[in-house]
N, C-alpha and C positions, 0 to 999 in steps of 0.2 A: 727166386727169393720170395718166399711166401710171407711177406711182411708189408703192412701198410705204413709207409714212412710218414713223418711230419710233412714232407713236401707233397706226398700223395694226398694227405688230408687237406692241405691248403688248396691244392688243385681241385679236388672234388668239391670243397666248400665253394669255390668260385663257380664251378659248374652248376651246383645247386642254386646259387644266387642267380646265375644267368637263366636257368630253366624257369625259375619262378618270376623273375623280373621281366615280365612281358607286356602284353597289350594293356590290360587293365591296371597294371602297377604304375604305369606312366600317367594315365589319364584320370584316375579316380581320386588319389590323394589331393591334387590341386583343387578339384571341385569341392571336395569335403572341406578343405581349408577355407575356401571362399565363402561357402554357405554357412559354415560353423562360426566364422569370424572370431570373436573373443573367446568362444568356447572350443576353439580348435584343439587345445591340448587334451582336454578330457575326451573329446570326440576321437582324436587320433589314438588314444589309449584303447578305446573299444575297437577301432579299426585294426590295431596291431594284434589284438587277440585272434581275430578271424583271418587277418591278412598275413600274419607271421607265425603266431603261436600254434595255431591249428595245423598249418602246413608242416611245421617241424614235427609235431606229434604224429601227423599222418604218415610221414616217411618212416619214423621210428616204429609206429604201429605195424606197418607192412613188414619191416625188417624183423620184428618180433614174431610175426605170425607165419612168415614163409617168404616166398619170392614175389608175390603179386597181390593185387586187391582181392581176387577171388578167394585166396587163402584166408584172408581176414574176414570177408563177408560170409563165408560158409560156416563160420562159428555159430551163426544164427540158424542156418539151414542150407544144405547143398544147393537146393533150387534157388534160394535167395542169393547165394553166392554167385551163381551164374547170371541171374537176371539183373541184380544190382550192378554187377561189374560191367555188363553190356550197356546198361543205361548210362553209367558214369562215363565209360569210354566213348560212347556216341556223343554225349553232351560236351565233354571236354575236348573231344576230337572233331570229327567232320561236321557235326551239326552246328556247333557254336564256337568252341574254343579256338580251333585251328583257323576257320575263316576270319575270326575277329582279329587275329594277329596281322593279317594282310590289310584289312580295312583300316585299322588304327595306324599302321605304318604309312598307308597312303594318305589318310586324312592329315597327319601331322608332317610327314616327311616329304610328300610330293605335291599335294593339292595346293599349298600356298604359292607354288611356282607355276601352276597350270591355269590358264584362262578357264573360266566357268563353263564356257560353251564346249570345251573339249574334255570335261571331267569324266563323263561316262566312258568315252573311248579310252582315255588314259587309265582309268581304273581297271578296265578289262586287260589292257596291255600290262599294267603293273602287276596284277594278280597272277597272270600267266608266268611272268618272269620270276615273281616271288616264290611261287610254288614249284617252279622248275628247279630253282636253287635249293629249296627245302627238300625236294625229293632226292636230289643229288647228294646232299649231306646226310640224309636219313638212310640212304642205301648202304652206307658203311658205318653202322652204329658203333663198331669197336673203336672208331677214331673220334667219336664225339667228345670224349673226355679231353683229348689233347687239343682239338680244334677250339673248344670253348674255353678250357682252362688256360691255355697258353696265349691265345690270340684275341678272341672276340671279347671276353669278359673284361680284361684290363682296359681295352679301348673304351668299352661302354662305361666303366666306372669313372675313368678320367673325364669323359665328356659330361656325364650327369653331375659329378661332383663339382666341376667347373661352373656349370650353370647354377647349381644350388648355392655355392659359395658366393658367386657374384650377386645373386639375389639377396643373400643375407647381408653382404657388405654394402650394397647399394639398393635398399628396398624401393620397390616401385610405388608403394603407398602404405597406408595404415589399415589395420583391421577394423571392421565395424561390428555391430551387434549381431548375434546369431539370427539366422533366418528360418522360417517355416518350422519343421519338426525339430530342428536343432535347439530351439528355444527351451523346450521342456525336457527333451530326452536326448541330449547330445551324446552320451555314452552308448546307449542302445542304437542310436542312428549310426554311429561309427561302427558298431559291431555288425549291423546288417549291411552297411555299405562295403564292409570287408568281404562279404559274399561275392561281390561283383568281380573281385580279382580272380575268382574261381580257383584260388591256390589250395584251399583245403581239400577239394576233390582232385585237384591236379596232383597233390602230394600222393594220393592213393594210386595215381597213374605213374608218376615219376619214380615211385619207390623201386620199381623193377630196374630202371636205368642206374640208379644209385647202387643197388645191390650188385648188379652185373659188373659195374665198374670196379667194385671192391673184389668180386670173385675173379675178375680178369687178372688180378695180381696173384692168383693161386691160393687165395684165402677161402677156406670152406667152413671154418669154425664159426658157429652161429653167434657166439658171444663176441668174437673179434669183429664180425660183420656189424653187430649191434653197436659196439663201442666206436668203431670207425664211422658209422653212419651218424651217430650223435655228435661226435667231434666236428665232423665236416658240416653237419647241420647247424651247429652253433655259429660257425663262421658266416654261413648264409643268413642266419637270423640277425646277426649283428649288422651286416651290410644292408639288408633289406630295411631294418628298423631305422637306421640313419637316413637312408634315402627317402623313405616314406615321410619321416618327420620333416626333412628338408623340403620335399615337394609340397607338403601340407602348408608349411610356412610360406612358400612362394604363393600358394593359392590364397592364403589369409591376407596377403598384402596386394592382391590383384584387383580389388573391386573398382578402382578408378581406371585401370588399364583395360579390363575385360568385364564390364558390368553385366550382371545377369547372363553369364556365359552358359550355353547349353551343355557343354561337356568340358572336361579337363584339357582336351586337346587344344581347344580354342584359347584357353587360359595360358597354356605353355607356349603356344605359338606367339601370342601377343606379348607375353612377358619377355621371351628371349629376344624378340625384335626390339622391344623397348630397352633392354639391357645391352644388347650386342649388335643390333641391326640385322642386316641380311646374313652376316657371318653367323650370328647366333641361331637364326632359323636353319641354316645349313647344318650346323653342329647338332642342333636338336633333331633334325631329320635323320642324321646319321645314327644318333643315339637310339632313337625310336626304332629305326630299321633294324639295328643290331639286336635290340631287346626283343622285338617281335620275331625276328628270324630265329634266334636261339630257342625261344619258347615254341615256335612252330615246329622246328626240327625235333625238339624233345618230345612234343606231343605226338607227332606223326610216328616217330620211332617207337614210343611206348605203346601207342594204339596198334601199330602194325605187329609188334611182338606179341601182344595179347591175342589179337584175332588170328594170327598165324598159328599160335599154340592151341587156341580154342577150336579152330577149323583147319587142321593140318593139310587138308586137300588144296588149300590156297597158300601159295608161298609168301614169305615176308615181302619180297620184291614187288609182287603184284598188288599186295595190300597197300604198300607205300604209294604206288602209282594211282590206285583207285581213290585213296583218301585225298591225295594231292589234286587230282582232277575234280573230284566232287567238291572239295573245299574252294576251288577256283570259281565254280558256279555259284556256290552259296555266298561267297565274299562279295559278289557283285550286287547283292541285295542292298548293301550299304550299311554303314556303321550304326546309324540311328535305329534302323529297323532291327538289326541284330541285337542291340542292347535292350530294346523294348521287349523282345521275345525272351532273351536270356534271363533277365531278373526273375520273372515268375517261375521259370523252370528251376532256377537255383534255389529259390525259396522253398520249393517242394523237395529238392534233393538234399540240401545242406543239413537239415535236422537229422536225417538218416546217417549222413556221413559223420557228423559230430558225435552222435550217440555211439556209433560203431567204433570210432577212434577212442573215445573216452572209456568205453567198456573194455576194450582190449587191454588197457593198463590195469584194470581191476579183475582180469580174468581169473587169476588164481585165488583172489579174495573171495569170490562167490563160486569157487570150484568149477568154473566154466560151464555152469548150467545153461543149456541152450534156451530154456524158458526165459532167462533173464534178458538175453539178446532179443528174443522174439517179442516179448511183452513190451520192452522199452522201445524197440523199433516200431512196433505197432502204434504206440502212443504218439511218438514223434511224427511218424508217417501220416497218421490220420489228421493231425492238426496241420502239418505241412501241406497236405493235399488241399485242404480248404483255404489255406493262406495263398497257395498258388492260384487257385480258382479266383480268389478275390482280386489278386493282381491282374488277372486277365479280364476283370470286370464281371465275373460270374459270382453271384452271391445267393445264399439261401437264408432267408430271414430267420427261420426257426433255428438253424444250425448256428448262425451268427449270434443270436440272442443267448444261446447256451454257452458258446465258446468265449464270449466277451467277459464272462465271469472268471475266466482263468487268470492266474497271476501273470503279469507281463504280456498279456495278449495284445493290448493296445499298443505296446511297444514293438510288437512284431516277433516276439520270442515266447509266445504262449505255449509252445510245445515242450518247454523245459520241465515244467511241473508234472504233466502226464507221463513223460518219459521216466522221471525219477520214481514216481509213485508206482507205475507199472513194473519198473525194474525190481522194486522191493517185493511186489506181489509175485513176480516171476521167480525171485529167489526163494520165497516161502514155498511156492508150488514145487520148484525144483528140489528143495531140501526134503520135503515130505515124499515126493515121488521117488527120489533116490533112496530114502529110508525104507520105503515100502518095497522097492526092488530088492534091497539087501535082506529084508526079512522074509521074502518069498522063498518057498521050497526050492532047493537046488542052489541057493546062494549062501 
């Protein structure tokens, strides 16, 4: 039966929810809520744009362009298509994204029950077991849809919903005034904090899993694949939005329970203990473990599929094992160190991903001129590169003095204006270049 039924749509929507609802999705909204305080609602609006809206558009963009990220990226240039795809898959995969799933699962799900003196040994043991299970599940990607859609996702939803609802019915405290950067720029702070979920670039990676799940039903028509992707994606968007808002609310009421918490994991752990005692901590641990495991399996599977297709001499099975072993070593660096490295890298990559996703929806409007992609990506990439260096503590006074005149630069999104202006210049260039080729002899 070459038909994607409503039941298939719901199941795939739950899978997409589970794939995106991973490590960062549990720990960042509560921290945003605590720090934003009374400005939480406008902050979470910005967070939802990059944490939910962009991932949805990313999956749809990949479905529109072909089967995978490289099909989308090569619209700018074949070489860029390969290089950008490799960078994204490495960042979202073995370098940052995959190891982070294990560290978050350990920090929230296991460390509260482990004496501090045994933390290092326990983390090592935990990551070995975590990535052993990840590899086992990822080695049979055709079964991911059923495993996630039927078993793991419903359990995850029930646990997270229970914790959020209890926190709403029995608030742990009241919100306070916004802190730090949330005082003047709550929306843009939420927008940038949404980067940390890594979901917009994860969408470019997960797109191949979603498309393959639809094709597994015997569907090959591109329009049907697009329609099925969008319907399933809307289910995931709805679920993610509700959970993010709920978690942000919990964070907003947590200042008396977890004052000045360093990360959202601490907030969630203390809140659930306050609301439900040890039982709450255990339930939270199970929820986080399931969320991180589903994301880990999805990332490993998507990365392995990409690299096995790009380098056919290495089998999918071997790449799964290599990524799992490598991620085990990286995960033992620790959560705090991983996050401190991840944010600057994401600040450099995200502008390129956002521009690529947005332009793909206007591809026909500007006749697909390659110059539009190249110019816009160059503008966003240039600003993003120096923003990344700034996050690493590397600054160039001359460059900074020039860039600070850009609109929204102080808010951290100064790349938007250059990307738009250069896209327009790229269109003008492409229009006249195309016109000149048509007027040339032989055309």
